[in-house]
C-alpha positions as a Python dict, from the first residue, in 0.01 Angstrom:
ca = {
    (1, 'X'): (0, 0, 0),
    (2, 'X'): (-250, 280, 36),
    (3, 'X'): (-252, 442, 378),
    (4, 'X'): (-596, 483, 540),
    (5, 'X'): (-527, 855, 581),
    (6, 'X'): (-455, 892, 209),
    (7, 'X'): (-779, 1041, 79),
    (8, 'X'): (-635, 1154, -254),
    (9, 'X'): (-572, 806, -396),
    (10, 'X'): (-828, 529, -440),
    (11, 'X'): (-801, 210, -241),
    (12, 'X'): (-761, -118, -426),
    (13, 'X'): (-1129, -188, -363),
    (14, 'X'): (-1231, 151, -507),
    (15, 'X'): (-1013, 86, -811),
    (16, 'X'): (-1166, -258, -865),
    (17, 'X'): (-1521, -123, -835),
    (18, 'X'): (-1448, 167, -1073),
    (19, 'X'): (-1298, -64, -1336),
    (20, 'X'): (-1580, -318, -1299),
    (21, 'X'): (-1831, -35, -1349),
    (22, 'X'): (-1682, 77, -1679),
    (23, 'X'): (-1938, 22, -1949),
    (24, 'X'): (-1905, -60, -2318),
    (25, 'X'): (-1897, 310, -2406),
    (26, 'X'): (-1612, 367, -2161),
    (27, 'X'): (-1415, 76, -2305),
    (28, 'X'): (-1481, 201, -2658),
    (29, 'X'): (-1341, 544, -2562),
    (30, 'X'): (-1038, 382, -2399),
    (31, 'X'): (-966, 160, -2698),
    (32, 'X'): (-985, 464, -2929),
    (33, 'X'): (-733, 639, -2705),
    (34, 'X'): (-513, 327, -2699),
    (35, 'X'): (-526, 304, -3079),
    (36, 'X'): (-422, 666, -3104),
    (37, 'X'): (-119, 613, -2879),
    (38, 'X'): (-28, 286, -3051),
    (39, 'X'): (-38, 447, -3395),
    (40, 'X'): (115, 786, -3320),
    (41, 'X'): (372, 709, -3053),
    (42, 'X'): (445, 344, -3118),
    (43, 'X'): (358, 357, -3488),
    (44, 'X'): (195, 15, -3459),
    (45, 'X'): (528, -160, -3399),
    (46, 'X'): (575, -214, -3026),
    (47, 'X'): (234, -303, -2885),
    (48, 'X'): (-126, -361, -2985),
    (49, 'X'): (-382, -108, -2854),
    (50, 'X'): (-568, -377, -2654),
    (51, 'X'): (-240, -475, -2485),
    (52, 'X'): (-167, -111, -2402),
    (53, 'X'): (-512, -75, -2241),
    (54, 'X'): (-486, -411, -2066),
    (55, 'X'): (-151, -317, -1912),
    (56, 'X'): (-292, 14, -1787),
    (57, 'X'): (-580, -170, -1617),
    (58, 'X'): (-349, -434, -1466),
    (59, 'X'): (-103, -173, -1335),
    (60, 'X'): (-389, 18, -1176),
    (61, 'X'): (-544, -293, -1022),
    (62, 'X'): (-218, -420, -874),
    (63, 'X'): (-118, -79, -737),
    (64, 'X'): (183, -5, -958),
    (65, 'X'): (-8, 299, -1088),
    (66, 'X'): (-217, 473, -824),
    (67, 'X'): (-542, 641, -922),
    (68, 'X'): (-577, 996, -794),
    (69, 'X'): (-952, 1028, -729),
    (70, 'X'): (-943, 1394, -835),
    (71, 'X'): (-954, 1266, -1195),
    (72, 'X'): (-1192, 1014, -1349),
    (73, 'X'): (-1082, 654, -1389),
    (74, 'X'): (-1101, 710, -1767),
    (75, 'X'): (-859, 1001, -1747),
    (76, 'X'): (-631, 798, -1519),
    (77, 'X'): (-618, 505, -1762),
    (78, 'X'): (-564, 750, -2049),
    (79, 'X'): (-262, 900, -1868),
    (80, 'X'): (-121, 554, -1784),
    (81, 'X'): (-145, 453, -2151),
    (82, 'X'): (15, 783, -2254),
    (83, 'X'): (301, 728, -2009),
    (84, 'X'): (353, 363, -2105),
    (85, 'X'): (346, 436, -2477),
    (86, 'X'): (596, 718, -2424),
    (87, 'X'): (832, 489, -2234),
    (88, 'X'): (800, 215, -2496),
    (89, 'X'): (855, 464, -2778),
    (90, 'X'): (1166, 602, -2607),
    (91, 'X'): (1293, 253, -2544),
    (92, 'X'): (1229, 157, -2903),
    (93, 'X'): (1412, 464, -3036),
    (94, 'X'): (1705, 464, -2795),
    (95, 'X'): (1752, 88, -2801),
    (96, 'X'): (1660, 22, -3160),
    (97, 'X'): (1893, -278, -3173),
    (98, 'X'): (1746, -440, -2860),
    (99, 'X'): (1451, -674, -2913),
    (100, 'X'): (1117, -536, -2801),
    (101, 'X'): (1050, -878, -2644),
    (102, 'X'): (1242, -754, -2339),
    (103, 'X'): (956, -514, -2255),
    (104, 'X'): (750, -630, -1956),
    (105, 'X'): (416, -672, -2131),
    (106, 'X'): (128, -887, -2015),
    (107, 'X'): (-70, -1003, -2323),
    (108, 'X'): (-435, -899, -2323),
    (109, 'X'): (-543, -1258, -2390),
    (110, 'X'): (-459, -1348, -2026),
    (111, 'X'): (-737, -1122, -1900),
    (112, 'X'): (-1059, -1090, -2094),
    (113, 'X'): (-1189, -736, -2127),
    (114, 'X'): (-1533, -659, -2269),
    (115, 'X'): (-1362, -480, -2557),
    (116, 'X'): (-1230, -812, -2688),
    (117, 'X'): (-1582, -927, -2774),
    (118, 'X'): (-1591, -712, -3086),
    (119, 'X'): (-1353, -774, -3372),
    (120, 'X'): (-1133, -489, -3488),
    (121, 'X'): (-1253, -515, -3849),
    (122, 'X'): (-1617, -480, -3744),
    (123, 'X'): (-1528, -175, -3536),
    (124, 'X'): (-1344, -7, -3822),
    (125, 'X'): (-1627, -77, -4068),
    (126, 'X'): (-1885, 49, -3819),
    (127, 'X'): (-1691, 370, -3758),
    (128, 'X'): (-1637, 432, -4129),
    (129, 'X'): (-2009, 370, -4194),
    (130, 'X'): (-2087, 653, -3950),
    (131, 'X'): (-1909, 891, -4185),
    (132, 'X'): (-2057, 780, -4516),
    (133, 'X'): (-2197, 1133, -4564),
    (134, 'X'): (-1887, 1312, -4431),
    (135, 'X'): (-1613, 1257, -4689),
    (136, 'X'): (-1349, 1469, -4514),
    (137, 'X'): (-1396, 1286, -4181),
    (138, 'X'): (-1396, 948, -4355),
    (139, 'X'): (-1078, 1033, -4550),
    (140, 'X'): (-910, 1151, -4230),
    (141, 'X'): (-1003, 826, -4054),
    (142, 'X'): (-876, 613, -4340),
    (143, 'X'): (-542, 795, -4344),
    (144, 'X'): (-518, 772, -3965),
    (145, 'X'): (-589, 400, -3979),
    (146, 'X'): (-306, 364, -4229),
    (147, 'X'): (-66, 517, -3976),
    (148, 'X'): (-32, 868, -4121),
    (149, 'X'): (74, 1137, -3873),
    (150, 'X'): (-144, 1447, -3821),
    (151, 'X'): (92, 1664, -4027),
    (152, 'X'): (90, 1411, -4311),
    (153, 'X'): (-290, 1390, -4304),
    (154, 'X'): (-317, 1769, -4315),
    (155, 'X'): (-88, 1782, -4615),
    (156, 'X'): (-265, 1493, -4791),
    (157, 'X'): (-611, 1646, -4739),
    (158, 'X'): (-499, 2005, -4797),
    (159, 'X'): (-619, 2130, -4459),
    (160, 'X'): (-456, 2332, -4181),
    (161, 'X'): (-413, 2237, -3815),
    (162, 'X'): (-736, 2411, -3706),
    (163, 'X'): (-941, 2231, -3970),
    (164, 'X'): (-777, 1901, -3872),
    (165, 'X'): (-866, 1956, -3505),
    (166, 'X'): (-1223, 2054, -3595),
    (167, 'X'): (-1272, 1739, -3803),
    (168, 'X'): (-1114, 1525, -3528),
    (169, 'X'): (-1351, 1673, -3268),
    (170, 'X'): (-1646, 1608, -3502),
    (171, 'X'): (-1534, 1246, -3538),
    (172, 'X'): (-1500, 1201, -3162),
    (173, 'X'): (-1842, 1353, -3094),
    (174, 'X'): (-2011, 1132, -3352),
    (175, 'X'): (-1836, 817, -3224),
    (176, 'X'): (-1920, 894, -2862),
    (177, 'X'): (-2280, 973, -2957),
    (178, 'X'): (-2308, 644, -3144),
    (179, 'X'): (-2140, 442, -2868),
    (180, 'X'): (-2377, 593, -2614),
    (181, 'X'): (-2665, 435, -2803),
    (182, 'X'): (-2745, 734, -3019),
    (183, 'X'): (-2914, 911, -2732),
    (184, 'X'): (-2887, 1287, -2741),
    (185, 'X'): (-2798, 1461, -2420),
    (186, 'X'): (-3063, 1712, -2334),
    (187, 'X'): (-2938, 2059, -2256),
    (188, 'X'): (-3144, 2327, -2096),
}
């Protein structure tokens, strides 16, 4: 339980309100992060991205993972997914003969998140359509969706780490811009 004098961590009510206030753009960012962890750390074998995100939300809501209010709820859920995927990956590697079914996972279908309203295929096609004019970004996304690691993608595309990071940032910016309704943020 959260002590009333504990100002650093959010109360269960604050957590619930923060999660309820996440919008479609926030969920889209979180699902992209979950996909990244599922593909890179879990290599698509141990858990679906939606399940990884769902578990992070459930653990935060029920108090197993406490949200430090010094970071955003998005960053908190990102770190929970990173931690969970790391534990699952370690478990999968160190106990390769044990069935993954022993992992305490709550399927996402038991709790409906707004993210589940959009099919994965539509999301992939929409994202790829954003990069119709950017062949390098599109090729990187296709390879990433096929489970290639960053080093393998760099080798396949003939680019170095800096170029890879630049293209990845460009992809993120374009996706976030699109998910935010295409509105440009005014800077002065």
